[in-house]
Backbone bond lengths (Angstrom), bond angles and torsions (degrees), N, CA, C in turn:
res aa  C-N    CA-C-N  psi(-1)  N-CA   C-N-CA  omega(-1)  CA-C   N-CA-C  phi
1 M - - - 1.456 - - 1.533 110.76 -
2 A 1.345 115.68 -45.41 1.451 119.71 -179.58 1.523 110.98 -64.32
3 A 1.326 116.20 -40.89 1.465 120.28 178.26 1.520 110.85 -63.54
4 D 1.334 115.94 -37.58 1.459 120.28 178.50 1.523 110.80 -67.57
5 A 1.336 115.99 -33.12 1.461 119.93 177.80 1.515 110.92 -65.94
6 V 1.351 116.36 -39.28 1.462 120.21 177.39 1.525 110.18 -64.12
7 E 1.344 115.99 -42.12 1.466 120.85 -177.10 1.524 111.26 -60.58
8 H 1.343 116.94 -36.34 1.455 119.99 -175.29 1.528 112.08 -102.14
9 G 1.320 115.73 20.79 1.449 117.65 166.88 1.489 116.71 102.74
10 G 1.357 118.62 -27.58 1.450 120.31 -179.11 1.521 110.15 63.17
11 G 1.337 115.42 -172.13 1.451 122.22 171.65 1.515 112.88 54.46
12 A 1.348 115.21 -141.73 1.457 120.76 -173.49 1.519 111.92 -70.00
13 A 1.322 117.20 -28.78 1.457 120.52 -177.92 1.521 112.62 -81.45
14 F 1.313 117.06 -2.39 1.455 121.19 -175.54 1.528 110.35 -72.69
15 D 1.321 115.84 133.92 1.461 121.82 -179.08 1.517 109.10 -121.29
16 P 1.339 118.38 107.08 1.469 120.29 -178.40 1.517 113.50 -68.67
17 M 1.344 117.92 -14.38 1.460 121.28 -179.47 1.519 112.00 -89.98
18 H 1.333 117.16 -4.21 1.463 120.49 -178.33 1.528 111.64 -61.82
19 Q 1.341 116.42 -30.68 1.457 120.93 -177.06 1.529 112.68 -66.72
20 F 1.338 117.96 -17.35 1.458 121.34 -178.28 1.522 112.60 -96.61
21 Q 1.321 117.46 4.26 1.460 120.71 -177.46 1.523 110.94 -71.62
22 V 1.335 115.90 129.28 1.459 121.91 176.78 1.524 108.27 -85.87
23 K 1.326 116.23 125.90 1.466 121.39 -177.07 1.524 110.14 -119.06
24 R 1.321 115.84 140.17 1.462 120.48 176.83 1.529 109.45 -75.29
25 L 1.317 115.76 130.43 1.456 121.03 173.73 1.525 110.57 -100.63
26 V 1.319 115.86 -41.70 1.467 121.97 176.23 1.518 107.17 -134.14
27 S 1.318 117.71 118.34 1.463 122.35 -176.51 1.528 111.17 -94.32
28 F 1.312 116.47 129.92 1.460 121.21 171.43 1.530 108.85 -162.91
29 D 1.336 115.49 155.72 1.463 122.61 -178.62 1.525 110.07 -114.21
30 V 1.320 114.73 150.34 1.467 121.46 174.99 1.518 107.33 -126.47
31 F 1.333 116.54 108.01 1.466 122.83 -178.60 1.531 110.93 54.60
32 G 1.316 116.07 42.45 1.453 120.78 177.70 1.509 115.20 83.22
33 L 1.338 117.76 -2.82 1.458 121.71 179.26 1.523 109.60 -99.21
34 D 1.319 115.77 141.18 1.458 121.29 179.67 1.525 109.46 -74.36
35 A 1.310 117.18 108.90 1.467 123.06 179.56 1.523 110.31 -117.31
36 S 1.313 115.91 36.54 1.461 120.92 -176.73 1.523 111.26 -64.74
37 F 1.327 114.36 147.91 1.468 121.04 175.93 1.525 107.28 -85.56
38 T 1.337 116.50 115.69 1.461 121.96 -173.23 1.524 111.32 -106.89
39 N 1.341 115.54 175.91 1.455 119.79 175.36 1.525 111.37 -64.92
40 A 1.337 116.77 -30.55 1.469 119.68 176.04 1.522 110.92 -64.66
41 A 1.329 116.57 -45.51 1.465 120.86 177.73 1.519 111.12 -63.60
42 A 1.331 116.37 -37.73 1.468 120.28 -179.73 1.522 110.87 -63.14
43 F 1.324 117.39 -41.94 1.463 119.66 -179.12 1.521 111.99 -75.03
44 M 1.323 118.15 -26.64 1.470 119.53 173.10 1.530 110.30 -69.11
45 V 1.329 116.29 -41.15 1.463 120.00 175.29 1.520 110.37 -63.27
46 L 1.326 116.51 -41.62 1.463 120.75 178.85 1.519 111.11 -61.74
47 A 1.331 117.42 -39.97 1.459 121.09 178.54 1.523 110.99 -61.77
48 V 1.342 116.19 -43.25 1.467 120.30 178.78 1.527 110.44 -64.26
49 V 1.332 117.18 -41.02 1.464 121.08 179.15 1.524 110.73 -64.05
50 V 1.327 116.82 -44.33 1.467 120.82 179.89 1.521 110.85 -61.49
51 I 1.326 116.62 -44.58 1.469 120.38 179.67 1.525 110.70 -63.97
52 S 1.315 116.96 -43.94 1.469 120.90 -178.72 1.518 111.46 -64.30
53 V 1.323 116.66 -46.45 1.464 120.40 179.80 1.523 110.40 -63.88
54 F 1.329 116.67 -42.09 1.467 120.54 -178.90 1.525 111.49 -62.64
55 T 1.337 117.31 -49.74 1.462 119.64 -176.26 1.524 112.29 -69.65
56 I 1.338 116.66 -40.76 1.470 119.45 -178.19 1.528 110.90 -71.08
57 A 1.326 116.89 -46.05 1.466 120.64 -177.71 1.519 111.71 -67.34
58 S 1.328 117.17 -38.82 1.464 119.95 -176.59 1.524 112.55 -69.97
59 M 1.351 117.14 -27.52 1.460 119.70 -177.72 1.517 112.74 -105.10
60 S 1.326 118.17 6.14 1.467 119.72 -178.25 1.522 111.82 -68.58
61 G 1.338 117.34 -35.66 1.460 120.41 -179.12 1.514 113.23 -81.51
62 R 1.330 117.37 -38.62 1.467 123.96 -178.29 1.521 111.66 51.28
63 A 1.316 115.70 55.84 1.462 120.63 -179.83 1.519 110.50 -74.29
64 I 1.337 115.55 149.75 1.467 120.55 177.27 1.529 109.59 -65.21
65 V 1.326 115.25 -42.39 1.464 120.74 172.88 1.530 106.29 -100.06
66 P 1.331 117.83 102.43 1.466 119.78 -171.44 1.526 112.72 -69.39
67 G 1.325 114.25 146.94 1.456 119.84 172.91 1.520 110.27 -82.75
68 R 1.341 115.27 -168.09 1.462 119.01 -175.75 1.521 112.14 -66.42
69 M 1.336 116.79 -46.66 1.466 119.52 -178.02 1.518 111.44 -66.60
70 Q 1.336 116.73 -41.71 1.459 119.60 179.17 1.527 110.73 -65.48
71 S 1.331 116.92 -37.50 1.464 120.61 177.89 1.521 111.05 -63.74
72 M 1.339 116.65 -41.45 1.461 120.31 178.31 1.520 111.38 -64.98
73 A 1.332 116.85 -40.72 1.467 120.39 178.96 1.527 111.09 -65.66
74 E 1.341 116.21 -44.34 1.460 120.12 179.03 1.525 111.29 -65.66
75 L 1.334 116.56 -36.71 1.463 120.52 179.09 1.526 110.85 -65.69
76 S 1.332 116.66 -43.93 1.463 119.56 178.64 1.525 111.14 -66.14
77 Y 1.332 116.42 -38.58 1.468 121.07 177.77 1.523 110.55 -61.32
78 E 1.336 116.97 -49.80 1.456 121.38 -177.50 1.519 111.51 -68.71
79 F 1.332 116.56 -32.66 1.467 120.64 179.07 1.522 110.56 -61.59
80 V 1.321 116.99 -47.85 1.463 120.81 -179.82 1.525 110.60 -71.54
81 A 1.330 117.64 -39.03 1.468 120.53 179.99 1.526 111.37 -62.68
82 S 1.333 117.24 -42.50 1.461 120.57 178.69 1.527 111.16 -68.44
83 M 1.330 116.54 -33.64 1.463 120.22 176.31 1.525 110.32 -61.82
84 I 1.324 116.65 -43.00 1.462 120.38 179.99 1.521 110.70 -68.24
85 R 1.349 117.16 -42.39 1.468 120.29 179.33 1.518 111.44 -60.91
86 D 1.330 117.73 -40.57 1.462 121.51 -175.69 1.521 112.63 -73.48
87 T 1.324 117.98 -29.80 1.466 120.57 -175.16 1.524 113.35 -102.28
88 V 1.331 117.39 -35.61 1.463 120.74 -175.05 1.523 111.79 -110.21
89 G 1.322 117.55 -29.71 1.452 121.50 -175.26 1.520 111.09 91.44
90 N 1.308 115.46 -171.62 1.469 120.04 -177.64 1.526 112.76 -64.10
91 A 1.320 116.48 -23.78 1.471 119.69 -179.87 1.521 112.02 -66.91
92 G 1.318 116.83 -19.76 1.454 119.76 -178.24 1.515 114.54 -90.98
93 Q 1.333 116.87 -5.39 1.463 119.24 -175.64 1.537 113.10 -65.07
94 K 1.323 117.68 -27.61 1.463 118.46 179.85 1.526 111.96 -72.60
95 Y 1.325 116.13 -12.21 1.462 119.95 175.88 1.532 111.74 -97.64
96 F 1.335 115.46 8.39 1.473 120.25 -179.49 1.530 112.98 -56.53
97 P 1.338 120.56 -45.41 1.479 119.26 -178.65 1.519 113.34 -55.78
98 F 1.328 116.94 -41.14 1.462 119.65 -179.33 1.526 111.08 -68.27
99 I 1.324 117.39 -48.01 1.470 120.33 -177.05 1.521 110.65 -67.03
100 F 1.327 117.28 -38.07 1.470 120.41 177.34 1.530 110.27 -63.93
101 S 1.322 116.88 -44.35 1.468 120.81 178.85 1.524 111.01 -63.21
102 L 1.323 116.24 -40.78 1.463 121.08 179.72 1.527 110.86 -64.38
103 F 1.330 116.29 -46.22 1.465 121.08 179.96 1.517 111.24 -62.30
104 M 1.322 116.81 -46.57 1.458 120.27 -177.86 1.526 111.48 -67.71
105 F 1.332 117.67 -36.49 1.464 120.05 179.62 1.527 110.91 -65.10
106 V 1.325 116.98 -46.50 1.463 120.18 179.33 1.526 110.44 -65.39
107 L 1.332 116.85 -42.40 1.462 120.57 -178.81 1.523 111.55 -63.60
108 V 1.325 117.23 -49.86 1.468 120.72 -178.11 1.530 110.49 -66.71
109 S 1.326 117.80 -38.52 1.465 120.34 177.25 1.524 110.69 -61.99
110 N 1.333 115.93 -42.18 1.466 119.43 177.66 1.520 111.66 -63.73
111 M 1.331 116.77 -43.49 1.462 120.54 -178.01 1.526 111.87 -69.77
112 L 1.323 117.73 -37.26 1.461 120.07 176.44 1.525 110.79 -61.92
113 G 1.319 116.01 -33.46 1.457 120.20 178.79 1.516 113.85 -67.84
114 M 1.330 117.34 -13.77 1.461 120.62 177.96 1.525 112.08 -83.56
115 L 1.320 117.82 -10.67 1.464 120.59 -179.95 1.522 110.49 -77.94
116 P 1.332 118.52 146.31 1.467 120.94 178.48 1.527 111.53 -60.64
117 Y 1.311 115.87 141.12 1.465 124.55 178.01 1.524 112.91 62.26
118 S 1.320 117.30 18.70 1.461 120.50 179.18 1.531 109.85 -92.90
119 F 1.320 115.82 -171.14 1.462 121.74 -178.76 1.519 108.15 -136.28
120 T 1.322 116.56 130.54 1.467 121.71 -178.91 1.517 109.29 -97.06
121 V 1.320 116.73 102.15 1.469 119.96 -176.19 1.524 111.63 -68.24
122 T 1.336 117.64 -28.55 1.464 120.37 -179.06 1.519 112.53 -77.83
123 S 1.329 117.71 -0.22 1.461 120.75 174.40 1.523 110.93 -89.34
124 H 1.333 117.30 4.31 1.462 121.93 178.65 1.519 109.16 -110.42
125 I 1.313 115.24 126.61 1.461 121.18 -175.76 1.522 111.87 -61.90
126 A 1.339 118.16 -29.68 1.464 120.46 -179.93 1.528 110.96 -62.66
127 V 1.327 116.78 -39.09 1.466 120.94 -179.52 1.525 110.53 -71.41
128 T 1.322 116.76 -46.90 1.466 119.75 -177.30 1.525 111.55 -68.12
129 V 1.342 117.43 -34.78 1.468 120.17 176.38 1.525 110.31 -65.64
130 A 1.327 116.94 -40.89 1.468 120.38 178.45 1.531 110.63 -60.91
131 L 1.333 117.15 -44.33 1.467 120.34 177.99 1.521 111.08 -63.92
132 A 1.342 116.36 -43.38 1.460 120.54 -178.98 1.527 111.61 -65.24
133 L 1.328 117.61 -38.34 1.463 120.45 178.88 1.518 111.96 -67.52
134 V 1.332 117.18 -36.09 1.469 120.24 175.89 1.524 109.62 -60.56
135 V 1.339 116.11 -44.67 1.471 120.51 178.74 1.527 110.28 -64.81
136 F 1.324 117.07 -48.41 1.469 121.84 -175.87 1.521 111.52 -62.39
137 I 1.329 117.28 -49.93 1.473 120.48 -178.87 1.523 110.69 -66.37
138 G 1.335 116.59 -41.71 1.459 119.98 179.68 1.514 112.48 -61.78
139 V 1.338 116.87 -45.17 1.464 121.12 -179.64 1.523 110.55 -65.86
140 T 1.323 116.86 -40.11 1.471 120.19 178.94 1.526 111.26 -64.00
141 V 1.325 117.07 -42.58 1.462 121.02 177.27 1.522 110.82 -62.24
142 I 1.333 117.16 -43.04 1.468 120.90 178.39 1.527 110.33 -60.26
143 G 1.343 116.35 -41.94 1.463 120.01 179.74 1.518 112.24 -61.04
144 F 1.335 117.51 -44.18 1.463 120.19 -179.49 1.525 111.75 -73.08
145 V 1.333 117.46 -34.26 1.465 120.20 177.98 1.522 110.58 -65.23
146 K 1.326 117.06 -40.08 1.471 120.95 -176.44 1.526 112.24 -78.85
147 H 1.328 117.46 -39.81 1.466 120.36 -172.89 1.514 113.77 -112.72
148 G 1.329 117.05 -7.86 1.453 118.99 -177.57 1.522 111.24 66.32
149 V 1.331 115.32 -144.04 1.470 120.03 178.70 1.518 110.78 -65.21
150 G 1.328 117.13 -21.77 1.460 121.28 179.12 1.517 113.54 -61.54
151 F 1.334 116.53 -15.66 1.464 119.31 177.86 1.521 111.37 -64.08
152 L 1.331 116.69 -23.23 1.463 120.09 179.12 1.522 111.94 -66.16
153 K 1.345 117.07 -18.66 1.466 119.88 175.99 1.524 111.89 -64.69
154 F 1.322 115.88 -17.23 1.462 120.69 178.21 1.533 111.14 -60.09
155 F 1.328 116.16 -26.49 1.459 120.97 -177.74 1.525 112.62 -91.04
156 V 1.332 116.83 2.47 1.469 121.04 178.75 1.523 107.98 -118.58
157 P 1.332 118.32 97.50 1.467 120.89 179.53 1.526 110.70 -59.25
158 S 1.314 116.29 140.37 1.465 120.74 -178.30 1.531 110.68 -80.78
159 G 1.329 114.29 151.61 1.459 119.90 174.36 1.511 115.26 76.23
160 I 1.317 118.00 25.78 1.464 120.34 179.41 1.525 109.21 -113.22
161 P 1.328 118.04 153.47 1.479 120.27 177.68 1.520 111.11 -61.43
162 K 1.320 116.37 144.42 1.455 121.03 -177.76 1.526 112.24 -61.19
163 A 1.314 117.18 -28.76 1.454 120.17 -178.73 1.524 111.75 -66.86
164 L 1.327 116.93 -25.13 1.461 121.03 -178.39 1.529 113.06 -92.47
165 V 1.346 116.25 -7.61 1.463 119.42 -176.34 1.527 112.71 -58.16
166 P 1.339 120.33 -48.88 1.479 118.56 -179.24 1.526 112.82 -58.40
167 L 1.323 117.45 -42.95 1.455 120.61 -179.29 1.521 111.54 -65.05
168 L 1.337 116.98 -45.88 1.462 120.49 -177.40 1.529 111.91 -70.36
169 V 1.321 117.51 -31.81 1.465 120.01 177.09 1.527 109.90 -63.82
170 V 1.330 116.40 -43.25 1.469 120.19 177.78 1.522 110.25 -61.47
171 I 1.319 116.64 -44.30 1.472 120.67 179.51 1.522 111.00 -62.60
172 E 1.337 116.90 -43.16 1.462 121.28 -179.12 1.528 111.38 -66.44
173 V 1.313 117.41 -39.65 1.465 120.47 179.71 1.524 110.61 -66.98
174 I 1.331 116.31 -43.64 1.473 119.59 177.92 1.518 110.28 -62.31
175 S 1.328 116.10 -42.78 1.469 120.29 178.58 1.525 111.31 -61.16
176 Y 1.318 115.92 -40.27 1.467 120.23 -179.55 1.528 111.30 -68.29
177 L 1.324 116.78 -41.56 1.468 120.82 -177.54 1.526 112.59 -71.98
178 T 1.321 117.62 -20.90 1.476 120.40 178.51 1.526 112.19 -86.35
179 R 1.306 117.94 -1.22 1.466 120.19 179.74 1.530 113.27 -58.12
180 P 1.336 119.08 -49.51 1.473 117.14 179.37 1.521 112.62 -63.84
181 L 1.338 117.60 -30.53 1.462 120.28 178.64 1.525 111.11 -66.71
182 S 1.332 116.38 -48.96 1.464 119.54 -179.35 1.522 111.34 -67.29
183 L 1.333 116.97 -37.06 1.460 121.00 -179.52 1.525 111.20 -65.19
184 S 1.326 116.62 -40.33 1.465 120.34 -177.06 1.521 112.28 -79.51
185 V 1.330 117.17 -42.47 1.466 120.73 -176.91 1.530 110.91 -67.12
186 R 1.314 117.21 -36.01 1.464 120.11 -179.76 1.527 110.87 -60.14
187 L 1.318 117.23 -48.31 1.462 121.28 -179.98 1.522 111.06 -67.31
188 F 1.322 116.15 -48.22 1.466 120.85 -178.54 1.522 112.03 -60.35
189 A 1.337 117.24 -47.10 1.464 121.13 -175.43 1.521 111.90 -66.97
190 N 1.319 117.38 -41.53 1.465 120.03 -179.43 1.520 112.11 -65.06
191 M 1.321 117.03 -44.42 1.462 119.91 -178.88 1.524 111.23 -69.85
192 M 1.297 117.48 -41.13 1.463 120.46 -179.15 1.519 111.33 -67.59
193 A 1.326 117.49 -43.58 1.462 120.89 -178.88 1.520 111.14 -64.99
194 G 1.329 117.35 -42.85 1.463 120.53 -179.22 1.518 112.44 -63.97
195 H 1.326 116.82 -44.44 1.466 120.10 -179.16 1.531 111.63 -69.73
196 T 1.327 116.09 -34.02 1.467 118.94 176.53 1.518 110.80 -65.41
197 M 1.335 116.74 -42.51 1.460 120.73 178.14 1.527 111.24 -60.94
198 L 1.315 117.13 -43.42 1.465 120.34 178.31 1.524 111.05 -61.33
199 K 1.325 116.29 -42.17 1.463 119.68 -178.54 1.526 111.78 -66.74
200 V 1.337 116.55 -37.03 1.465 120.37 178.99 1.526 110.62 -64.23
201 F 1.327 117.07 -45.06 1.467 119.68 179.99 1.523 111.25 -71.15
202 A 1.338 117.15 -26.90 1.459 119.14 174.10 1.522 110.36 -64.05
203 S 1.326 116.84 -37.64 1.467 119.64 177.59 1.521 111.15 -67.65
204 F 1.347 117.59 -32.29 1.462 120.68 176.52 1.527 110.73 -64.65
205 V 1.336 116.03 -39.41 1.469 119.94 179.71 1.520 109.79 -60.43
206 I 1.332 116.77 -44.89 1.460 120.82 -179.22 1.523 110.89 -70.17
207 G 1.334 116.54 -42.42 1.452 120.16 -176.02 1.523 113.63 -67.58
208 L 1.346 116.81 -37.17 1.462 120.67 -177.41 1.519 112.58 -83.27
209 G 1.324 116.99 -18.38 1.458 120.35 175.55 1.520 113.68 77.05
210 I 1.339 114.96 -164.22 1.470 121.21 -175.28 1.526 111.70 -65.78
211 L 1.316 117.01 -38.43 1.461 120.40 -173.98 1.527 112.38 -74.27
212 G 1.315 117.31 -45.73 1.454 119.63 -174.63 1.513 115.70 -105.40
213 G 1.328 117.53 -1.59 1.459 120.02 -174.75 1.510 115.66 -85.56
214 W 1.337 117.32 -2.22 1.466 119.45 -176.46 1.525 112.69 -69.35
215 A 1.324 116.63 -37.52 1.469 119.42 -178.43 1.530 111.63 -65.01
216 P 1.350 119.24 -51.79 1.474 117.99 176.86 1.521 113.17 -64.75
217 L 1.358 117.53 -28.13 1.463 120.03 177.14 1.520 110.87 -67.35
218 A 1.341 116.08 -42.01 1.467 119.94 177.71 1.528 110.54 -63.84
219 F 1.333 115.71 -40.21 1.472 118.94 177.52 1.522 110.43 -63.83
220 M 1.335 116.81 -39.82 1.459 120.43 179.27 1.514 112.36 -60.60
221 V 1.335 116.33 -41.63 1.465 120.57 179.84 1.530 110.09 -62.30
222 A 1.344 115.61 -46.04 1.463 119.85 -179.87 1.528 111.28 -66.84
223 F 1.328 115.86 -41.85 1.462 120.14 -177.98 1.523 111.58 -69.95
224 T 1.331 117.28 -29.44 1.464 120.18 176.15 1.522 110.71 -63.78
225 G 1.346 115.81 -42.17 1.464 119.15 175.38 1.519 111.99 -60.56
226 L 1.337 115.90 -41.42 1.465 120.23 177.60 1.521 110.99 -64.93
227 E 1.319 116.96 -38.84 1.459 121.15 -179.50 1.530 111.66 -66.53
228 I 1.327 116.86 -35.03 1.468 120.12 175.63 1.529 110.00 -64.57
229 L 1.348 115.89 -40.70 1.461 119.91 176.30 1.525 110.83 -63.15
230 V 1.330 117.03 -42.90 1.461 121.51 178.55 1.528 110.80 -62.79
231 A 1.330 116.89 -37.97 1.461 120.86 178.67 1.524 111.01 -59.52
232 F 1.341 116.47 -41.45 1.471 120.11 177.18 1.526 111.04 -70.75
233 L 1.339 116.84 -44.70 1.459 120.30 -176.96 1.525 111.95 -62.77
234 Q 1.331 117.30 -37.32 1.459 119.60 179.74 1.527 111.36 -67.73
235 A 1.328 117.13 -36.66 1.463 119.88 174.81 1.526 110.32 -65.07
236 Y 1.339 116.05 -40.35 1.469 120.50 178.31 1.524 111.26 -64.89
237 V 1.335 117.00 -45.33 1.462 121.02 -179.30 1.525 110.44 -62.71
238 F 1.327 117.11 -41.95 1.464 120.82 178.79 1.528 110.18 -60.92
239 A 1.329 117.16 -42.75 1.463 120.91 -178.42 1.524 111.57 -72.03
240 I 1.344 117.72 -41.48 1.467 119.89 -176.94 1.522 110.52 -69.06
241 L 1.336 118.16 -35.75 1.462 120.02 176.50 1.524 110.99 -68.33
242 T 1.323 116.72 -34.72 1.470 119.98 174.56 1.529 110.06 -61.54
243 C 1.329 116.27 -41.99 1.471 120.33 177.72 1.526 111.41 -63.71
244 I 1.328 116.88 -40.88 1.463 120.53 179.39 1.526 110.78 -64.67
245 Y 1.329 116.81 -42.88 1.471 120.12 178.05 1.524 110.50 -64.81
246 L 1.319 117.11 -37.14 1.465 121.77 177.93 1.522 110.20 -65.81
247 N 1.320 116.99 -39.80 1.455 121.52 177.69 1.526 110.61 -62.24
248 D 1.332 116.79 -40.37 1.466 119.88 177.35 1.527 111.28 -61.54
249 A 1.349 116.01 -39.83 1.463 119.99 -178.59 1.518 112.01 -69.62
250 L 1.333 116.21 -36.55 1.475 120.23 -176.33 1.512 112.27 -82.11
251 H 1.331 116.99 -41.58 1.467 120.79 -172.97 1.517 114.04 -111.79
252 M 1.340 117.11 -10.19 1.462 122.65 179.28 1.518 111.61 54.20
253 H 1.336 117.63 41.69 1.466 122.26 177.22 1.508 108.74 -93.46
């Protein structure tokens, strides 16, 4: 972060939002639409490659006494599997590949964004909205496939007076339709705010110099540790909310 602050001038000319700029790496159009390969796309591809190499390489040996990589792969597998069992039950296990892929993609994307001169794809609302819409549409389709038109009963709470049904149905529908918004904004806002804060304090380190830069540098070190924790927690929250929405679709609770 500090090195990046030096590169972009530091001081008054320093722009903490520069790190979120999407840049074209390869420009091309498809039927008049801009389909350029950007740094955001590059880091999403990198995240998929890292996940694929990690899971395949760690389980290629399948030792009885697992090594470090195999232990990490098994731990991540069991972590997501237990999350699904606790929130959805055994009926949710067939959706494990999707939820595991979603969790690992968000987690690795967040962690890659912690590297110097990298790009955090989850700090862009377009990416998080796309992920949230996949979850929202998928869960809604599952609900209608499993329950048919009866899935609409999900919006009518049981045991309430008939006079309150119209009001509560409107509230339930609005609450349901705002799920992708809350799911996407939560991830986007946390990652963007954390990285912006780090960049601002990095500029303080450069601006104050050797004599006065120690305090913001110490804060940066501590805040970086917190940001790594937030990167994991946001991936967990995204996955656990997906499980909760899936549970609603399957069991209508």
